[in-house]
Each structure stands twice: as C-alpha cells, then as structure tokens.
N, C-alpha and C positions, 0 to 999 in steps of 0.2 A: 812732172817730167815725162816726156814720151818714152814708151817702151821700144827698144830696138830689138829686132830678132837676134837671137844668139848667134845665128849663122853669120850675120853681117859683122858682129863683133869678132867672131872667130877668124873671119876672112881678114879683117884689118890686122889682127894680131899676127897672123901668118905672114903678112906683108911687112911686119916690123913697125906697124903704126902704133905708137904708144900713147899718143894724145892727139886731140884734134880741137880746133877752135870752131865754134859755132857762131855763125853770123845771123842776126835777126834781132827782133825786138822781144823783150821779155813780156810775158802775159801775166794776168792776175793769178793764173794757175801756178806760176812759178813761186809765188809767195813773197812776203816781205824779207824773209831771211836770205833768199836767193838774190833779191835786189840789193840788199845791204852788202853781201859778199861780192857781187858784181861791181858795185861802186867802190868798195875797198880795193879790189884787184885793179881796177882802172886807175885809182889814185896811186897805188904802189908802182904800177907800170909807168905811169907818167913821170913820177919822180926818178925812177931808174933810167928811163930813156934819156933824161938830162945828163946823167952820169955816164951812160954808155954810148952817147950820140956819135962819138968818133970811131967806134969799133963794131957797130952793128952790121957791117958788111962782111965780118968774119963769122963763119958758121959756128965755130967753137965759142965765140963771145956771145952769139945769140943763144946758144945752149946754156951758157953761164947766166945770162940775163934771165931766161925762163926759170932756171933753178933758183936763182936769188929771189925772183918775184914770188914764186910759190912758197919759199921759206919765210919770206917777210910777211906774207899774208897769214900763214899758219902762226907765226910768232905773235902778230897783232891780235888775231882771234884768240889765241891761248891766253895772252895777257889780259884781254878784255874779259874773258870768262873767269879768270882768276879774280879780277877786281869785282865782278858781280857777286862772287861768293864770299868776299871779305866783309 
C-alpha cells in the first residue's frame, strides 16, 4: 500500500474528510488478502444496493448504506476468522 505524506492526511482531516474511495486496479503488491477483502466488500455492496435502490438519492440513506456495508464486511470477516479457529 502506498505511503501518503502525513501532511496530506492532516489536510483531509481538517476539511472533515473521514474516508475516501480509491479508483484503480489492484496490483500484486496489494496481496491476496486485500483482493479477498475487496471482493467481499463489492459483494456486500451489491446486495445492499438492491435493498437500498429506492433511497440512495437521500444523503442520510447513503450514509446508512455505507455504515451497514462496513459493519456487514466486519461481521463476515469476524465470523470467518472464528470458524478458522474452531
């Protein structure tokens, strides 16, 4: 993962930017774990888009969509790691 100057991150935080989407293709340097997480996130978002399709023009619902997506990905990853240790 590329290193970003701390100054840039500090500037974004001062503007109130809490997250950003990065467009582009993954590289081998990103590794298989990053690719798996990316595919999981895409799958979760695809499923949620079907459920949120009528309300994604509302900024509040977009925020709820993003929060739900993050939580579902965390839950799935957590459950997967629990099953690996069983």
